[in-house]
C-alpha positions in Angstrom: -20.5 -23.5 -8.3 -21.7 -23.6 -4.5 -20.0 -20.7 -2.0 -18.1 -23.4 0.0 -16.5 -24.4 -3.0 -15.3 -21.1 -3.5 -14.2 -20.5 0.2 -11.9 -23.2 -0.6 -10.1 -22.2 -3.2 -9.7 -18.6 -1.7 -5.9 -17.6 -0.7 -4.7 -18.7 2.3 -4.9 -14.7 3.9 -8.7 -14.3 2.8 -9.4 -18.0 4.3 -7.7 -17.0 7.8 -9.6 -13.5 7.6 -12.5 -14.8 7.0 -12.3 -17.5 10.1 -11.4 -14.3 12.4 -14.6 -12.6 11.2 -16.9 -15.4 11.4 -15.4 -16.2 14.7 -16.3 -12.5 16.0 -19.9 -13.0 14.9 -19.2 -10.2 12.8 -21.6 -8.4 9.6 -20.5 -6.9 6.6 -18.2 -7.5 3.4 -15.2 -9.1 2.7 -13.5 -8.4 -0.5 -10.5 -10.1 -1.8 -8.8 -9.1 -5.2 -6.2 -11.2 -6.9 -4.4 -8.6 -8.6 -1.1 -10.6 -9.8 0.6 -6.9 -10.5 3.5 -6.2 -8.8 4.0 -2.8 -6.7 6.8 -2.0 -8.9 5.4 -2.6 -12.4 5.7 0.7 -14.8 2.1 0.0 -15.9 -0.6 3.1 -15.8 -3.5 0.5 -16.4 -3.8 -1.2 -13.1 -7.0 -1.7 -11.9 -9.0 -0.6 -8.4 -11.4 -3.0 -7.3 -14.4 -1.7 -5.2 -17.4 -2.2 -3.3 -19.4 0.4 -3.0 -22.8 1.4 -1.5 -25.3 4.2 -2.7 -22.3 5.9 -4.1 -19.9 5.6 -1.3 -16.8 3.7 -1.2 -17.3 1.1 1.4 -14.0 -1.1 0.6 -11.7 -1.2 -2.0 -8.1 -3.0 -2.9 -5.4 -2.0 -5.2 -1.7 -3.3 -6.7 -0.6 -1.7 -3.5 -2.9 -2.4 -0.7 -3.4 -6.4 -2.1 -4.8 -8.1 1.6 -8.2 -8.9 2.2 -10.1 -6.1 3.2 -13.7 -6.3 5.8 -16.3 -3.6 5.4 -18.6 -4.3 8.7 -22.2 -3.3 7.2 -25.4 -3.4 9.7 -28.1 -6.2 9.2 -30.7 -5.4 6.0 -31.1 -4.7 2.7 -28.1 -3.2 0.8 -28.0 -2.0 -2.6 -24.1 -3.2 -3.4 -22.1 -2.2 -6.2 -18.9 -4.1 -7.8 -16.8 -2.1 -9.7 -13.2 -2.4 -11.3 -11.8 1.0 -12.5 -9.0 1.7 -14.4 -8.6 5.5 -14.7 -5.3 5.7 -17.0 -6.9 2.4 -19.3 -10.5 4.2 -19.7 -11.8 0.8 -18.8 -14.4 0.4 -16.0 -16.9 -2.5 -15.4 -19.5 -2.7 -12.8 -22.4 -4.4 -11.9 -25.0 -3.9 -8.9 -26.7 -6.4 -6.6 -29.2 -6.2 -3.8 -28.1 -8.3 -1.1 -30.1 -8.9 2.3 -27.3 -9.3 5.1 -28.8 -11.3 8.3 -26.5 -11.2 12.0 -23.5 -12.6 11.1 -23.9 -12.9 7.6 -20.5 -12.5 5.5 -20.7 -11.5 2.2 -17.3 -12.7 0.2 -16.5 -10.9 -2.9 -14.1 -12.6 -5.1 -12.5 -10.4 -7.9 -10.2 -11.4 -10.9 -9.5 -8.6 -12.7 -7.9 -8.5 -15.9 -4.2 -7.9 -15.5 -2.8 -5.8 -18.4 1.2 -6.2 -18.0 1.3 -10.3 -17.1 4.0 -12.2 -18.8 3.9 -15.2 -16.8 0.0 -16.0 -18.0 -2.5 -15.1 -20.3 -4.8 -12.6 -18.6 -8.7 -12.9 -18.8 -10.5 -10.8 -21.4 -13.1 -9.8 -19.0 -13.3 -9.4 -14.7 -13.9 -12.2 -13.2 -16.4 -11.9 -10.2 -17.6 -14.6 -7.6 -19.8 -12.9 -4.8 -21.9 -15.0 -2.1 -23.2 -15.0 1.2 -21.5 -17.3 4.2 -24.5 -17.6 6.9 -23.4 -18.1 10.6 -24.7 -21.6 10.7 -23.0 -22.9 7.5 -19.4 -25.4 8.5 -16.6 -24.5 6.3 -13.9 -25.6 9.2 -12.7 -28.0 6.8 -11.8 -25.3 4.3 -9.0 -24.3 6.3 -7.1 -27.7 6.4 -5.0 -29.1 4.2 -7.0 -32.0 2.2 -5.4 -35.3 1.0 -7.2 -38.1 -0.7 -8.3 -40.7 1.1 -5.6 -43.9 0.9 -6.6 -46.5 -1.9 -8.5 -49.6 -0.7 -7.1 -52.5 -1.9 -10.0 -55.3 -2.5 -8.6 -58.9 -0.5 
């Protein structure tokens, strides 16, 4: 699956934030966590989704802060750790990736963590991540519009 396909499936808040970031020509990481856990839930197993560089947390999302988060990074090579930690559930999943960013590149990190107390749909057994880079030259303008199928053509 390509980066553009994943951008088209992002939540509308994330697409809107991405459009603003690209319009301003900023470089960095856009973290999107699809946490469907309600804020008033009584679970103690909720996870924290974060991106770290050299052991320092540069951005994170929790169930009380679900909006997409952008962290500015300088162009160059970055060693990033993508992590989901659950302090009470004694479960942490993470992976590292070396990323080379050029001026105007946006690294999109989309995470769908395991939802421990989800009643309306079955949760996955492992955290799911998509990580991709959008360069300034890529046209994603059609991903922000409602796409309707073309009307059927009738042969004469």
